[in-house]
N, C-alpha and C positions, 0 to 999 in steps of 0.2 A: 401549601403555606403561601406560596405567591398569590394563589387565587383569593384567599382570605385577605391579604394586604390589598390587593386590587379592589375587592368589595369595600373595605374600610375607607380606601382613598375615594372611591366613588360617592360613598354616603357622606363622608366629610366635606368632599368638593361640592355636591349638590346642596348640602346645607348652608354652605357659605354663600351660594348664589341666591337662596331665598331670603336672605336678611335685607331689610330695608336699608337703602343708601342714605345716611345722614350726613350733614355738614361736619367738617372737622373744627375742633376748637381753635385752630389757628388761622381760620379764614374769616373774612368780613362778609356779612350777608348784604346784598344790594337790593334794595326794594325799588322796583322801576315804578315810573309814573304810569297808572293804568291806561291812560289815553296815548302814551307814547312809549310803549315797552322797548322799542328798538334803541333808546337812549341809554339803557342800562348797560348794554354790551359796549357802547362806545365810550362811555365814562368809566365803567369799571375796568376796562382794558388798560387805562393809563394810570390807575392807582398803583401805588408801590406794594400793596398787599395782595395775597391770593383771595379770590373773591368767589362767592357762590350766589347765584341769582335766586331770589325769594319771590315767588309769585303771589304770596298772601299779603296782608296787611303789614303796616309798620308796627302795630302792637304785636302781632304774631311774631315778627322777626326779632323784636326786643325780648319777648318771652324766650325764644329759643336761645338767644344770646345770654340772658340772665341765668339760664339753666346750664350753661357751659358749652353750648353748641357752637358758638362763635365768639370771636373776641370784640366784635363791633358791628354796627349797623350803618349802611349808608342810605340814605333816602333820596331819591331823585323826584323832583317836583317840577313840572313845566307847565305853568298856568298861561294859557293862550286865550282863555274865555273872558278874561277881566278886561276892564278899560285900560288898564296899565299892566301889560303883560310881564310876568317874572318868571325866571327860572333860578332854581337853588338846588345845591347838593349839600346835604347835612350829614355830619358824622356823629353817631350816638355811641356812648360807652354802654356795656351790657346793662348797666343799672338805669339807663334811660336819660342820662345827663348829655346835653348838647356839648360837644367838644369843639367843633368848628363848623363853620358855614360859609359856602361861597354863593354869592348871588349875582344876577343879571337883572337890570331894570332898564330895558330899552324897548321902545317900539319900533321895530324894524320895518313894519308894514308888510303887507302880503297876507296870504292865507295862514291858518292856524298851523298847518302842517310845516309851512316855510319858516314861519316864526320859531317852532319847536326845534327844527334842525339847526337854524342860527344860534338858538340858545345852547343846544348841546354842543356845537362846535366852540363857542365861547367858554362854557363850563369845562369842557375837556382841557383846555389850555390852564385853566385855573386850578384844577385839581391834579394835574399831572405830577406824579412822584410823591403825592401826599399819602400819609399813613393814617388809618383809623383803627384803633385809637392811636393817638400820637406816640 
């Protein structure tokens, strides 16, 4: 009898490990800037919500949120290639509606990576403790 229970436990246990890990519906998906993916961890760490990092596009993250896989989506964009560099963090509801946005419009000078790091530092302060959705 105990061998039968052990076999059942092993079968059920291994089946549980083979399932795909999916985001929970109480998390916010964070979509990093493709050129500066390190900023997602820095900004996601200061949000008031539990976050999961999504390596796909904003559209893919919104599709997951709309299907109930997340309660919101945060997009991080650090544009260091334009004449007027900008950094922004945007919160979207699962239906795609923009709920809030924090922006930085400053030319700090220096290389693209240095500008992106300064943007991330400034945006981190602006979004600290914020919820998405509100």
